[in-house]
All heavy atoms as an XYZ file, in Angstrom:
956
protein
N      86.949     95.859     95.545
C      87.025     96.196     96.955
C      87.333     97.690     97.069
O      88.137     98.218     96.312
C      88.116     95.371     97.636
C      88.398     95.810     99.057
S      89.671     94.801     99.845
C      88.743     94.244    101.238
N      86.690     98.333     98.040
C      86.929     99.751     98.314
C      87.589     99.852     99.684
O      87.061     99.364    100.683
C      85.614    100.568     98.312
C      84.827    100.361     97.022
C      85.908    102.036     98.580
C      85.464    100.923     95.791
N      88.763    100.500     99.736
C      89.508    100.690    100.976
C      89.633    102.180    101.249
O      90.035    102.940    100.364
C      90.912    100.056    100.892
C      90.795     98.556    100.621
C      91.705    100.337    102.167
C      92.128     97.874    100.380
N      89.288    102.589    102.463
C      89.447    103.982    102.883
C      90.582    104.061    103.888
O      90.707    103.204    104.768
C      88.163    104.508    103.512
N      91.396    105.096    103.762
C      92.457    105.364    104.725
C      92.153    106.710    105.365
O      92.008    107.720    104.659
C      93.849    105.394    104.056
C      94.931    105.680    105.085
C      94.138    104.087    103.322
N      92.021    106.731    106.698
C      91.834    107.996    107.417
C      93.098    108.820    107.176
O      94.202    108.339    107.420
C      91.634    107.726    108.905
N      92.922    110.057    106.676
C      94.123    110.778    106.259
C      94.046    112.285    106.469
O      92.968    112.869    106.578
C      94.418    110.481    104.783
O      93.315    110.809    103.966
N      95.239    112.874    106.509
C      95.422    114.321    106.515
C      96.830    114.581    105.985
O      97.790    113.961    106.453
C      95.276    114.898    107.926
C      95.433    116.420    107.946
C      95.257    116.992    109.335
O      95.936    116.524    110.273
O      94.441    117.920    109.465
N      96.938    115.467    105.013
C      98.237    115.806    104.423
C      99.018    114.571    103.971
O     100.218    114.465    104.194
C      99.076    116.646    105.393
C      98.401    117.942    105.743
O      97.749    118.573    104.905
N      98.516    118.353    106.992
N      98.315    113.619    103.376
C      98.898    112.394    102.823
C      99.495    111.463    103.867
O     100.252    110.554    103.542
C      99.917    112.734    101.735
C      99.280    113.487    100.577
C     100.258    113.834     99.479
O     101.263    113.106     99.320
O     100.005    114.817     98.779
N      99.150    111.671    105.144
C      99.569    110.799    106.245
C      98.341    110.125    106.839
O      97.243    110.680    106.806
C     100.239    111.617    107.363
C     101.542    112.262    106.984
C     102.737    111.325    107.132
O     102.639    110.321    107.869
O     103.768    111.611    106.506
N      98.525    108.942    107.424
C      97.432    108.276    108.121
C      97.095    109.118    109.352
O      97.964    109.429    110.161
C      97.809    106.839    108.539
C      96.691    106.216    109.368
C      98.105    105.990    107.318
N      95.826    109.496    109.465
C      95.375    110.311    110.592
C      95.226    109.423    111.814
O      94.746    108.293    111.719
C      94.047    110.997    110.237
C      93.685    112.106    111.172
C      94.399    113.290    111.175
C      92.628    111.954    112.054
C      94.066    114.318    112.042
C      92.283    112.975    112.921
C      93.000    114.162    112.921
N      95.617    109.934    112.980
C      95.716    109.097    114.161
C      94.513    109.124    115.104
O      94.537    108.508    116.156
C      96.988    109.459    114.942
C      98.252    109.119    114.179
C      98.332    107.641    113.828
O      98.251    106.777    114.701
N      98.474    107.325    112.545
N      93.454    109.823    114.755
C      92.250    109.820    115.604
C      91.031    109.719    114.703
O      90.535    110.717    114.194
C      92.183    111.079    116.456
C      90.997    111.096    117.361
N      90.887    111.979    118.385
C      89.879    110.337    117.400
C      89.735    111.768    119.010
N      89.117    110.772    118.411
N      90.533    108.512    114.528
C      89.446    108.235    113.602
C      88.276    109.207    113.735
O      87.778    109.726    112.740
C      88.948    106.795    113.792
C      87.718    106.489    112.992
C      87.798    106.327    111.621
C      86.484    106.378    113.610
C      86.658    106.049    110.874
C      85.340    106.095    112.878
C      85.429    105.939    111.507
N      87.829    109.491    114.943
C      86.652    110.331    115.160
C      86.799    111.764    114.709
O      85.808    112.473    114.569
N      88.023    112.205    114.467
C      88.271    113.572    114.004
C      88.901    113.610    112.616
O      89.476    114.613    112.220
C      89.176    114.306    114.999
C      88.505    114.577    116.304
N      87.677    115.647    116.495
C      88.522    113.887    117.463
C      87.222    115.621    117.742
N      87.717    114.558    118.346
N      88.790    112.514    111.884
C      89.410    112.411    110.562
C      88.901    113.508    109.629
O      87.700    113.598    109.387
C      89.110    111.036    109.930
O      89.623    110.011    110.786
C      89.733    110.914    108.555
N      89.803    114.349    109.099
C      89.364    115.419    108.198
C      88.996    114.924    106.801
O      88.149    115.518    106.137
C      90.558    116.364    108.139
C      91.734    115.547    108.552
C      91.225    114.443    109.428
N      89.658    113.847    106.363
C      89.345    113.291    105.047
C      89.737    111.826    104.997
O      90.472    111.337    105.848
C      90.051    114.062    103.930
C      91.540    113.824    103.860
C      92.211    114.570    102.718
O      91.640    115.541    102.185
O      93.322    114.173    102.361
N      89.208    111.159    103.995
C      89.580    109.774    103.732
C      90.133    109.699    102.325
O      89.588    110.295    101.402
C      88.362    108.849    103.851
C      87.838    108.752    105.248
C      86.816    109.588    105.679
C      88.377    107.847    106.135
C      86.336    109.515    106.964
C      87.906    107.762    107.435
C      86.880    108.602    107.850
N      91.226    108.968    102.164
C      91.722    108.648    100.842
C      91.087    107.301    100.505
O      91.282    106.320    101.230
C      93.246    108.565    100.813
O      93.782    109.794    101.322
C      93.751    108.336     99.400
N      90.290    107.300     99.458
C      89.533    106.104     99.099
C      90.140    105.477     97.853
O      90.313    106.141     96.831
C      88.042    106.441     98.897
C      87.474    106.968    100.224
C      87.272    105.226     98.396
C      86.023    107.350    100.180
N      90.470    104.196     97.987
C      91.094    103.436     96.905
C      90.125    102.381     96.414
O      89.556    101.627     97.206
C      92.353    102.722     97.409
C      93.464    103.630     97.835
C      93.506    104.142     99.128
C      94.470    103.969     96.953
C      94.541    104.962     99.530
C      95.513    104.800     97.336
C      95.552    105.300     98.636
N      89.974    102.298     95.108
C      89.233    101.206     94.499
C      90.277    100.184     94.049
O      91.182    100.507     93.266
C      88.420    101.703     93.308
C      87.568    100.630     92.683
C      86.748    101.145     91.510
O      86.658    102.372     91.326
O      86.211    100.297     90.773
N      90.159     98.982     94.575
C      91.141     97.931     94.300
C      90.521     96.894     93.371
O      89.403     96.427     93.588
C      91.584     97.233     95.608
C      92.041     98.255     96.652
C      92.646     96.177     95.329
C      93.201     99.123     96.226
N      91.265     96.559     92.328
C      90.825     95.524     91.394
C      92.018     94.643     91.050
O      93.081     95.157     90.686
C      90.255     96.186     90.134
C      89.559     95.213     89.206
C      88.869     95.952     88.073
O      87.773     96.502     88.315
O      89.439     95.980     86.957
N      91.845     93.338     91.202
C      92.920     92.379     90.920
C      94.201     92.710     91.681
O      95.299     92.608     91.147
C      93.203     92.308     89.416
C      92.014     91.818     88.633
O      91.292     90.922     89.076
N      91.783     92.404     87.473
N      94.049     93.141     92.951
C      95.204     93.419     93.796
C      95.941     94.697     93.485
O      97.032     94.925     94.004
N      95.355     95.547     92.640
C      96.000     96.809     92.257
C      95.038     97.975     92.430
O      93.830     97.815     92.354
C      96.450     96.765     90.802
C      97.508     95.739     90.532
C      97.979     95.866     89.082
N      99.127     95.047     88.848
C     100.382     95.446     89.040
N     100.638     96.634     89.468
N     101.385     94.631     88.783
N      95.607     99.161     92.624
C      94.794    100.369     92.738
C      94.270    100.734     91.356
O      95.042    100.978     90.432
C      95.609    101.542     93.327
C      94.785    102.822     93.324
C      96.080    101.210     94.734
N      92.946    100.742     91.233
C      92.304    101.118     89.979
C      91.964    102.619     89.981
O      92.048    103.281     88.958
C      91.022    100.308     89.786
C      90.264    100.641     88.521
C      89.014     99.801     88.405
C      88.219    100.211     87.181
N      86.942     99.502     87.116
N      91.591    103.127     91.159
C      91.198    104.528     91.283
C      91.500    104.997     92.698
O      91.439    104.209     93.642
C      89.708    104.677     90.977
C      89.270    106.111     90.850
O      90.075    107.001     90.606
N      87.988    106.346     91.047
N      91.820    106.277     92.844
C      92.109    106.867     94.152
C      91.489    108.255     94.190
O      91.579    109.003     93.218
C      93.623    106.957     94.344
C      94.059    107.758     95.540
C      95.566    107.961     95.504
C      95.943    109.153     96.332
N      97.350    109.494     96.215
N      90.844    108.579     95.326
C      90.306    109.924     95.481
C      90.283    110.292     96.946
O      90.169    109.434     97.820
C      88.928    110.038     94.874
C      87.852    109.182     95.496
C      86.568    109.276     94.691
N      85.414    108.558     94.855
C      84.902    107.804     95.803
N      85.423    107.624     96.753
N      83.808    107.196     95.852
N      90.393    111.586     97.230
C      90.275    112.100     98.592
C      88.863    112.631     98.772
O      88.325    113.302     97.893
C      91.288    113.203     98.834
N      88.251    112.292     99.925
C      86.883    112.701    100.218
C      86.867    113.335    101.602
O      87.310    112.716    102.575
C      85.928    111.483    100.192
C      84.517    111.890    100.560
C      85.960    110.802     98.845
N      86.369    114.565    101.696
C      86.238    115.243    102.983
C      85.227    114.513    103.847
O      84.193    114.048    103.359
C      85.780    116.688    102.762
O      85.428    117.280    104.000
N      85.507    114.423    105.130
C      84.567    113.774    106.058
C      83.374    114.671    106.354
O      82.436    114.247    107.028
C      85.269    113.405    107.364
O      85.627    114.588    108.057
N      83.398    115.898    105.876
C      82.289    116.840    106.010
C      81.931    117.094    107.460
O      80.785    117.344    107.797
C      81.069    116.351    105.216
C      81.376    116.177    103.750
C      80.274    115.485    102.974
O      79.198    115.209    103.527
O      80.505    115.227    101.776
N      82.935    117.018    108.352
C      82.712    117.319    109.757
C      82.011    116.244    110.548
O      81.684    116.437    111.709
N      81.751    115.093    109.931
C      81.131    113.988    110.666
C      82.119    113.511    111.724
O      83.315    113.713    111.613
C      80.790    112.834    109.717
C      79.807    113.193    108.636
C      78.391    113.416    109.154
O      78.070    112.956    110.252
O      77.621    114.059    108.436
N      81.629    112.846    112.754
C      82.519    112.362    113.794
C      82.103    111.016    114.337
O      80.945    110.622    114.255
N      83.058    110.315    114.900
C      82.879    109.047    115.592
C      81.911    108.097    114.887
O      82.152    107.719    113.758
C      82.501    109.302    117.050
C      83.616    109.949    117.801
N      83.713    111.307    117.940
C      84.702    109.423    118.397
C      84.816    111.591    118.609
N      85.432    110.472    118.901
N      80.815    107.721    115.523
C      79.889    106.726    114.977
C      79.315    107.110    113.627
O      79.055    106.253    112.786
N      79.100    108.420    113.382
C      78.538    108.868    112.108
C      79.481    108.560    110.949
O      79.036    108.413    109.808
C      78.231    110.360    112.162
N      80.766    108.446    111.231
C      81.714    108.163    110.161
C      81.529    106.759    109.589
O      81.828    106.530    108.419
C      83.152    108.355    110.647
C      83.580    109.807    110.812
C      84.966    109.878    111.452
C      83.557    110.559    109.494
N      81.045    105.829    110.377
C      80.785    104.478    109.857
C      79.741    104.542    108.752
O      79.913    103.941    107.687
C      80.343    103.545    110.978
N      78.675    105.265    108.970
C      77.624    105.431    107.950
C      78.180    106.182    106.741
O      77.893    105.828    105.595
C      76.426    106.175    108.556
C      75.330    106.496    107.576
C      74.471    105.274    107.267
C      73.215    105.660    106.520
N      73.263    105.415    105.113
N      78.979    107.209    106.984
C      79.623    107.977    105.915
C      80.450    107.041    105.021
O      80.358    107.089    103.797
C      80.511    109.058    106.544
C      81.316    109.855    105.560
C      80.774    110.974    104.949
C      82.620    109.492    105.257
C      81.527    111.714    104.043
C      83.372    110.232    104.356
C      82.812    111.343    103.744
N      81.254    106.169    105.649
C      82.073    105.225    104.883
C      81.210    104.221    104.129
O      81.485    103.907    102.967
C      83.062    104.511    105.810
C      84.142    105.403    106.409
C      84.921    104.647    107.478
C      85.069    105.953    105.340
N      80.161    103.729    104.775
C      79.239    102.806    104.120
C      78.619    103.463    102.889
O      78.525    102.839    101.827
C      78.159    102.363    105.098
C      77.184    101.316    104.571
C      77.897     99.990    104.338
C      76.026    101.131    105.545
N      78.227    104.732    103.016
C      77.642    105.459    101.888
C      78.617    105.613    100.722
O      78.200    105.805     99.584
C      77.152    106.840    102.336
C      75.922    106.772    103.239
O      75.290    105.696    103.322
O      75.615    107.802    103.878
N      79.916    105.527    101.011
C      80.936    105.600     99.965
C      81.378    104.209     99.495
O      82.359    104.081     98.763
C      82.138    106.423    100.450
C      81.879    107.894    100.410
N      81.252    108.567    101.419
C      82.125    108.807     99.451
C      81.138    109.837    101.107
N      81.652    110.010     99.905
N      80.668    103.178     99.934
C      80.942    101.821     99.464
C      82.167    101.168    100.054
O      82.672    100.184     99.513
N      82.661    101.685    101.182
C      83.906    101.190    101.772
C      83.717     99.801    102.384
O      82.778     99.565    103.131
C      84.433    102.195    102.824
C      85.614    101.625    103.596
C      84.811    103.508    102.146
N      84.654     98.905    102.058
C      84.674     97.550    102.603
C      85.647     97.426    103.770
O      85.469     96.595    104.649
C      85.116     96.547    101.527
C      84.199     96.565    100.318
O      83.010     96.246    100.489
O      84.676     96.915     99.222
N      86.722     98.246    103.751
C      87.793     98.142    104.738
C      88.302     99.538    105.062
O      88.515    100.347    104.152
C      88.943     97.299    104.173
C      90.232     97.268    104.986
C      90.105     96.279    106.141
C      91.417     96.890    104.109
N      88.513     99.803    106.359
C      89.107    101.053    106.811
C      90.486    100.787    107.368
O      90.672     99.853    108.160
C      88.243    101.692    107.908
C      88.885    102.857    108.659
C      89.046    104.074    107.747
C      88.116    103.202    109.914
N      91.444    101.625    106.991
C      92.782    101.614    107.584
C      92.927    102.941    108.317
O      92.673    104.004    107.739
C      93.879    101.465    106.506
C      93.722    100.120    105.784
C      95.260    101.589    107.145
C      94.675     99.941    104.601
N      93.316    102.879    109.609
C      93.439    104.116    110.382
C      94.487    103.962    111.478
O      95.059    102.894    111.652
C      92.085    104.498    110.987
S      91.457    103.375    112.244
N      94.690    105.036    112.227
C      95.576    105.020    113.393
C      94.777    104.554    114.591
O      94.400    103.399    114.692
N      94.473    105.486    115.507
C      93.714    105.157    116.709
C      92.223    105.205    116.468
O      91.728    105.991    115.662
N      91.496    104.359    117.199
C      90.038    104.309    117.072
C      89.466    103.744    118.363
O      89.989    102.766    118.906
C      89.606    103.482    115.840
C      88.090    103.487    115.667
C      90.177    102.083    115.901
C      87.626    102.900    114.336
N      88.418    104.357    118.861
C      87.784    103.912    120.095
C      86.871    102.724    119.892
O      86.488    102.379    118.761
N      86.487    102.110    121.002
C      85.650    100.916    120.965
C      84.283    101.177    120.344
O      83.763    100.340    119.608
C      85.492    100.349    122.377
N      83.686    102.338    120.623
C      82.374    102.656    120.058
C      82.412    102.757    118.550
O      81.525    102.249    117.852
N      83.452    103.399    118.032
C      83.599    103.524    116.580
C      83.903    102.165    115.956
O      83.420    101.854    114.868
C      84.693    104.530    116.242
N      84.684    101.344    116.659
C      84.950     99.993    116.157
C      83.652     99.214    116.017
O      83.430     98.534    115.019
C      85.892     99.246    117.102
C      87.299     99.787    117.109
C      88.161     99.065    118.121
O      88.215     97.841    118.138
N      88.839     99.809    118.969
N      82.784     99.319    117.019
C      81.498     98.631    116.983
C      80.636     99.165    115.845
O      79.982     98.398    115.133
C      80.763     98.763    118.306
C      79.438     98.000    118.291
C      78.719     98.056    119.602
C      77.415     97.309    119.622
N      76.708     97.086    118.393
N      80.623    100.492    115.661
C      79.823    101.086    114.584
C      80.281    100.564    113.221
O      79.452    100.252    112.361
C      79.908    102.607    114.638
N      81.592    100.455    113.021
C      82.116     99.902    111.765
C      81.700     98.444    111.609
O      81.260     98.032    110.538
C      83.635    100.022    111.718
C      84.201    101.426    111.575
C      85.708    101.406    111.819
C      83.880    102.014    110.225
N      81.837     97.678    112.685
C      81.461     96.274    112.653
C      79.973     96.110    112.335
O      79.593     95.260    111.540
C      81.808     95.615    113.992
C      81.614     94.115    113.963
O      82.203     93.449    113.078
O      80.865     93.602    114.811
N      79.153     96.965    112.946
C      77.706     96.919    112.688
C      77.372     97.168    111.219
O      76.377     96.664    110.707
C      76.964     97.933    113.562
C      76.919     97.553    115.029
O      77.273     96.399    115.367
O      76.549     98.422    115.854
N      78.196     97.971    110.540
C      77.980     98.280    109.126
C      78.686     97.286    108.205
O      78.623     97.404    106.985
C      78.451     99.703    108.800
C      77.719    100.802    109.555
C      76.248    100.927    109.182
O      75.765    100.222    108.278
O      75.558    101.746    109.813
N      79.422     96.322    108.788
C      80.112     95.317    107.984
C      81.412     95.807    107.377
O      81.914     95.227    106.409
N      81.974     96.884    107.942
C      83.240     97.431    107.434
C      84.384     96.831    108.238
O      84.422     96.941    109.465
C      83.246     98.965    107.527
C      82.120     99.540    106.650
C      84.613     99.522    107.111
C      81.900    101.032    106.819
N      85.313     96.188    107.559
C      86.478     95.596    108.213
C      87.436     96.705    108.629
O      87.427     97.799    108.057
C      87.163     94.603    107.285
C      86.286     93.410    106.997
C      86.942     92.443    106.066
C      85.974     91.295    105.810
N      86.289     90.579    104.612
N      88.309     96.406    109.594
C      89.184     97.416    110.180
C      90.611     96.917    110.305
O      90.848     95.794    110.770
C      88.654     97.782    111.575
C      89.502     98.715    112.425
C      89.589    100.101    111.783
C      88.915     98.811    113.831
N      91.552     97.756    109.886
C      92.965     97.568    110.177
C      93.393     98.868    110.836
O      93.421     99.924    110.195
C      93.808     97.306    108.903
C      95.283     97.222    109.252
C      93.345     96.036    108.203
N      93.690     98.823    112.136
C      94.035    100.024    112.891
C      95.444     99.905    113.457
O      96.101     98.882    113.307
C      93.011    100.244    114.001
N      95.892    100.989    114.104
C      97.239    101.001    114.645
C      98.280    101.221    113.574
O      99.430    100.814    113.695
N      97.873    101.916    112.508
C      98.730    102.137    111.344
C      99.218    103.590    111.346
O      98.491    104.493    111.736
C      97.953    101.850    110.035
C      98.787    102.167    108.816
C      97.490    100.399    110.014
N     100.433    103.817    110.913
C     100.943    105.177    110.739
C     101.800    105.220    109.490
O     102.199    104.181    108.960
C     101.749    105.618    111.969
O     102.868    104.786    112.144
N     102.049    106.438    109.011
C     102.899    106.614    107.838
C     102.175    107.284    106.690
O     101.042    107.745    106.822
N     102.857    107.348    105.565
C     102.306    107.945    104.356
C     101.221    107.047    103.775
O     101.373    105.816    103.722
C     103.396    108.141    103.297
C     104.462    109.144    103.678
C     103.952    110.527    103.415
C     105.064    111.544    103.608
N     104.551    112.898    103.613
N     100.145    107.642    103.327
C      99.002    106.896    102.795
C      99.423    105.966    101.659
O      99.037    104.794    101.636
C      97.879    107.864    102.353
C      96.802    107.133    101.577
C      97.283    108.575    103.561
N     100.207    106.461    100.729
C     100.625    105.639     99.585
C     101.427    104.424    100.039
O     101.226    103.317     99.543
C     101.440    106.465     98.582
C     100.627    107.490     97.829
C      99.635    106.880     96.856
O      99.870    105.784     96.313
O      98.593    107.525     96.633
N     102.345    104.615    100.974
C     103.144    103.511    101.484
C     102.310    102.494    102.242
O     102.528    101.283    102.140
N     101.332    102.997    102.998
C     100.428    102.127    103.739
C      99.619    101.264    102.779
O      99.492    100.050    102.967
C      99.521    102.971    104.664
C      98.331    102.179    105.156
C     100.334    103.518    105.828
N      99.082    101.883    101.746
C      98.283    101.117    100.788
C      99.147    100.087    100.076
O      98.743     98.940     99.898
C      97.611    102.047     99.778
C      96.730    101.305     98.782
S      95.488    100.197     99.508
C      94.597    101.314    100.542
N     100.340    100.468     99.693
C     101.256     99.538     99.050
C     101.553     98.363     99.981
O     101.518     97.198     99.569
C     102.545    100.264     98.673
O     103.470     99.370     98.121
N     101.820     98.666    101.249
C     102.096     97.621    102.225
C     100.912     96.701    102.433
O     101.066     95.481    102.560
N      99.700     97.268    102.456
C      98.507     96.438    102.616
C      98.369     95.488    101.431
O      98.139     94.298    101.603
C      97.248     97.300    102.760
C      96.016     96.446    102.895
C      95.692     95.857    104.110
C      95.223     96.162    101.790
C      94.589     95.019    104.224
C      94.115     95.331    101.905
C      93.810     94.761    103.118
O      92.725     93.924    103.235
N      98.525     96.014    100.241
C      98.328     95.208     99.042
C      99.377     94.111     98.879
O      99.073     93.037     98.373
C      98.289     96.093     97.799
C      97.076     97.019     97.701
C      97.218     97.939     96.491
C      95.780     96.230     97.648
N     100.612     94.371     99.331
C     101.640     93.341     99.172
C     101.865     92.520    100.442
O     102.786     91.707    100.498
C     102.949     93.926     98.620
C     103.650     94.843     99.583
O     103.554     94.699    100.791
N     104.382     95.814     99.052
N     101.027     92.744    101.473
C     101.085     91.927    102.673
C     102.168     92.284    103.666
O     102.465     91.494    104.567
N     102.768     93.471    103.541
C     103.840     93.856    104.454
C     103.460     95.018    105.373
O     104.315     95.556    106.064
C     105.105     94.259    103.663
O     104.802     95.401    102.842
C     105.613     93.111    102.804
N     102.195     95.396    105.396
C     101.759     96.520    106.223
C     102.024     96.239    107.695
O     101.627     95.202    108.222
C     100.272     96.801    106.019
C      99.687     97.942    106.856
C     100.341     99.263    106.474
C      98.183     98.016    106.675
N     102.700     97.179    108.353
C     102.952     97.060    109.784
C     101.892     97.847    110.537
O     101.529     98.955    110.143
C     104.336     97.591    110.125
C     105.438     96.736    109.534
C     106.815     97.215    109.947
O     106.933     97.975    110.931
O     107.778     96.832    109.275
N     101.389     97.267    111.631
C     100.392     97.947    112.452
C     100.552     97.492    113.888
O     101.180     96.473    114.161
C      98.978     97.665    111.941
C      98.614     96.212    111.904
C      97.979     95.609    112.980
C      98.928     95.434    110.793
C      97.653     94.266    112.938
C      98.597     94.092    110.754
C      97.964     93.511    111.829
N     100.009     98.283    114.795
C     100.043     97.955    116.215
C      98.692     97.376    116.621
O      97.681     97.680    116.016
C     100.337     99.203    117.039
C     101.733     99.755    116.788
C     102.110    100.861    117.750
N     101.002    101.672    118.200
C     100.576    102.787    117.597
N     101.154    103.202    116.498
N      99.576    103.468    118.094
N      98.693     96.593    117.666
C      97.438     96.057    118.178
C      96.925     96.866    119.365
O      95.801     96.678    119.797
C      97.605     94.585    118.602
O      98.646     94.495    119.576
C      97.930     93.714    117.389
N      97.728     97.801    119.884
C      97.310     98.651    121.007
C      96.940    100.033    120.478
O      97.591    101.013    120.731
C      98.407     98.746    122.067
C      99.706     99.321    121.526
O      99.933     99.239    120.291
O     100.492     99.867    122.315
N      95.858    100.085    119.711
C      95.501    101.291    118.978
C      94.285    102.030    119.518
O      93.838    102.994    118.918
C      95.233    100.945    117.510
C      94.192     99.875    117.341
C      92.852    100.153    117.487
C      94.572     98.578    117.046
C      91.898     99.164    117.330
C      93.631     97.582    116.893
C      92.279     97.878    117.040
N      93.711    101.607    120.625
C      92.457    102.190    121.096
C      92.657    103.600    121.625
O      93.568    103.855    122.395
C      91.840    101.305    122.200
O      91.696    100.005    121.685
C      90.489    101.833    122.618
N      91.771    104.501    121.231
C      91.797    105.867    121.740
C      91.437    105.864    123.220
O      90.610    105.086    123.657
C      90.797    106.750    120.987
S      91.298    107.099    119.310
N      92.040    106.775    123.981
C      91.780    106.860    125.423
C      91.766    108.323    125.839
O      92.726    108.823    126.384
C      92.861    106.095    126.189
C      92.642    106.148    127.680
O      91.522    106.244    128.151
N      93.735    106.083    128.426
N      90.707    108.996    125.535
C      90.567    110.381    125.945
C      89.098    110.753    125.978
O      88.250    109.976    125.557
C      91.366    111.311    125.041
C      91.113    111.074    123.594
N      91.738    110.072    122.889
C      90.272    111.667    122.734
C      91.291    110.080    121.651
N      90.404    111.024    121.524
N      88.795    111.918    126.473
C      87.402    112.313    126.671
C      86.921    113.248    125.573
O      87.642    114.100    125.111
C      87.232    112.987    128.026
C      87.533    112.052    129.148
C      86.981    112.578    130.463
N      86.986    111.498    131.427
C      85.992    110.643    131.586
N      84.907    110.749    130.887
N      86.077    109.674    132.458
N      85.667    113.037    125.184
C      84.974    113.902    124.233
C      83.604    114.157    124.807
O      82.788    113.251    124.877
C      84.797    113.224    122.863
C      86.080    112.892    122.202
N      86.843    113.818    121.567
C      86.754    111.726    122.102
C      87.908    113.243    121.082
N      87.890    111.978    121.396
N      83.334    115.356    125.245
C      82.005    115.682    125.727
C      81.488    114.728    126.785
O      80.331    114.365    126.789
N      82.367    114.300    127.700
C      81.927    113.483    128.814
C      82.043    111.982    128.622
O      81.714    111.231    129.520
N      82.503    111.526    127.464
C      82.706    110.086    127.326
C      84.163    109.796    127.012
O      84.854    110.624    126.460
C      81.777    109.470    126.272
C      82.042    109.906    124.870
N      81.585    111.090    124.351
C      82.736    109.311    123.875
C      81.974    111.208    123.101
N      82.669    110.144    122.789
N      84.613    108.647    127.420
C      86.015    108.270    127.232
C      86.099    107.052    126.331
O      85.135    106.338    126.136
C      86.661    107.960    128.583
N      87.301    106.825    125.789
C      87.552    105.673    124.927
C      88.761    104.907    125.432
O      89.794    105.493    125.676
C      87.879    106.124    123.496
C      86.879    107.009    122.880
N      85.709    106.549    122.350
C      86.859    108.344    122.710
C      85.033    107.553    121.857
N      85.699    108.644    122.062
N      88.648    103.602    125.537
C      89.757    102.674    125.715
C      90.838    102.995    126.720
O      90.670    103.790    127.610
N      91.969    102.339    126.553
C      93.134    102.530    127.388
C      94.380    102.337    126.555
O      94.348    101.726    125.516
C      93.154    101.499    128.526
C      91.995    101.632    129.472
C      92.063    100.573    130.546
O      92.335     99.403    130.224
O      91.852    100.928    131.702
N      95.511    102.840    127.040
C      96.757    102.612    126.326
C      97.775    103.680    126.618
O      97.663    104.405    127.585
N      98.780    103.805    125.736
C      99.824    104.799    125.955
C      99.724    105.896    124.913
O      99.234    105.674    123.810
C     101.198    104.138    125.928
C     101.631    103.598    124.604
C     102.972    102.885    124.754
N     103.633    102.727    123.493
C     103.289    101.856    122.558
N     102.248    101.097    122.731
N     103.973    101.762    121.447
N     100.204    107.073    125.235
C     100.047    108.230    124.363
C     100.884    108.120    123.102
O     102.012    107.648    123.130
C     100.450    109.494    125.117
O     100.373    110.604    124.261
N     100.318    108.586    121.984
C     101.055    108.659    120.721
C     101.322    110.102    120.355
O     101.864    110.379    119.312
C     100.268    107.979    119.597
S      98.809    108.912    119.107
N     100.851    111.051    121.188
C     100.916    112.457    120.824
C      99.686    112.789    119.997
O      98.885    111.943    119.649
N      99.477    114.048    119.712
C      98.334    114.453    118.901
C      96.993    114.211    119.571
O      95.977    114.224    118.928
N      96.976    113.977    120.879
C      95.734    113.832    121.602
C      95.120    112.453    121.583
O      94.116    112.208    122.226
N      95.679    111.508    120.847
C      95.103    110.168    120.778
C      95.992    109.210    121.543
O      97.205    109.369    121.577
C      94.997    109.726    119.321
S      93.939    108.308    119.109
N      95.400    108.224    122.167
C      96.174    107.240    122.921
C      96.061    105.874    122.251
O      95.019    105.485    121.792
C      95.678    107.147    124.352
C      95.873    108.419    125.092
C      95.741    108.123    126.571
N      96.018    109.276    127.385
C      97.225    109.650    127.771
N      98.275    109.005    127.382
N      97.375    110.682    128.557
N      97.182    105.199    122.238
C      97.240    103.844    121.642
C      97.829    102.886    122.645
O      98.607    103.231    123.452
C      98.101    103.855    120.382
C      97.655    104.854    119.393
N      96.599    104.643    118.565
C      98.093    106.096    119.142
C      96.424    105.705    117.804
N      97.311    106.591    118.145
């Protein structure tokens, strides 16, 4: 299984569409076999679903994410765990041992070039959950 975590400076990044990099983990027998950081190469929103698919990702862990990006991931068959914050290593450890904490009110709610995403309360950093 390949798991990507939206990240910046070893923290879970809170706005999927602007993710600067992904920390990609290869999981085998419930353990991390390999880990690497991959630049998103400036891709954004829906294009990131294809980017993740091209990297073999089965599951994305992120902070906030809009409905359009959620649909794009679903269309590519990539599972999603959103509403997550904290250090990437701790998040991955929590996911693997079943103790990962996440919120269910994680939808982005702001405008980008004339379109808006979701509803919710502000988390700071320009993304709403």
